[in-house]
N, C-alpha and C positions, 0 to 999 in steps of 0.2 A: 565552416566552423560549428554551426549548429548541429550538423549531422554527426560530427565527431562526439559532441557532448551527448547527443541522444544515444549513440552507441555505447558510451561509457555508462550512462544511466541504465541501459538495457543489460549491460554486464553486471552491474550491481544487483539488478533484479534476479538474474540467473544465479548469482552466488547465494542470494537469500533463499532461493528454492531449495538449495541443499540443506539449509538450517531448518526449513519447514519439514523436510522429509526425515532428517537424521536427528533433529533437536533432542537433547537429553531430557528435557522436561516439556510439559504441555505449555507452560508459560513462554518458553523460548520459541516454540512453534507459533504461538499467538503473536508474539512480538515480531517475528519474522514476517508473518502474513501482513501485519500492519505496515511494516517497512516496505513490503512489496507494493501495497496499495499507495503509499506515499510516493514511491519512486514512479509508479504509473501515473500519478497526478502530474509530476514534473514532466514525464515523457509526453503526455497529452498536450501540455502547454508548449513544449518544444516543437511538437509536430505542427501546432497552430502557427508558430513563428516561421517554420520551414515553408509551409504552404501560404504564408502571408495572409492568414485569416485568424489572427489571435483572438479577436472578439468572440468568435464562435467556439473555439476550442477552450478558451479560458472559462466560459460558462459551463462547458462539459466538465472541466477540471474541478470547478467548485462543487458541482453536483456529485461527482465521484468522491470528493473529499468528505462531503457530508455523509454519504453512505458508508465510507470507510470508517469514519469516526463513530457513527451509530453502531455499526457492526462490532467494532472493537469493544465499545462500552457494554453492549449486550452480552458478548461472550465473556467479558471479565465479570460482569454481575452474575451470570449463570455459574461460572466456575467458583466464584466466591460463595454463592449459596450452597453449592455442592460440598464445599470444604467445611462449612459451618454446620452441616447436617440438615440442610434444607429449611432454614429458618421459616 
C-alpha cells in the first residue's frame, strides 16, 4: 500500500514539473517548485516507512522542509525587491 501511495506522490511531482517549465508567470513557477519540494518531503517520509526506518528518514524530511521553506522565502523576497525597484 505504501508503494502505491509513493507512486501517486511521484506522479504529482512529475505533473508539477510541467508547471515549472510552462508556467505562465514567474510566481506560478515558484509555487510549483515549492510544491515539488513539499511532495518530495512526503516521498522521503514514505520511503522511510517502506524501509522500516522512519526515524532516520523523518529527520531527513525535516531538514529538507527547512531548506525548502528558506529557499521559497528567499526567492519571494528577492522577487518582491525587484518588483519595487530594488528598495
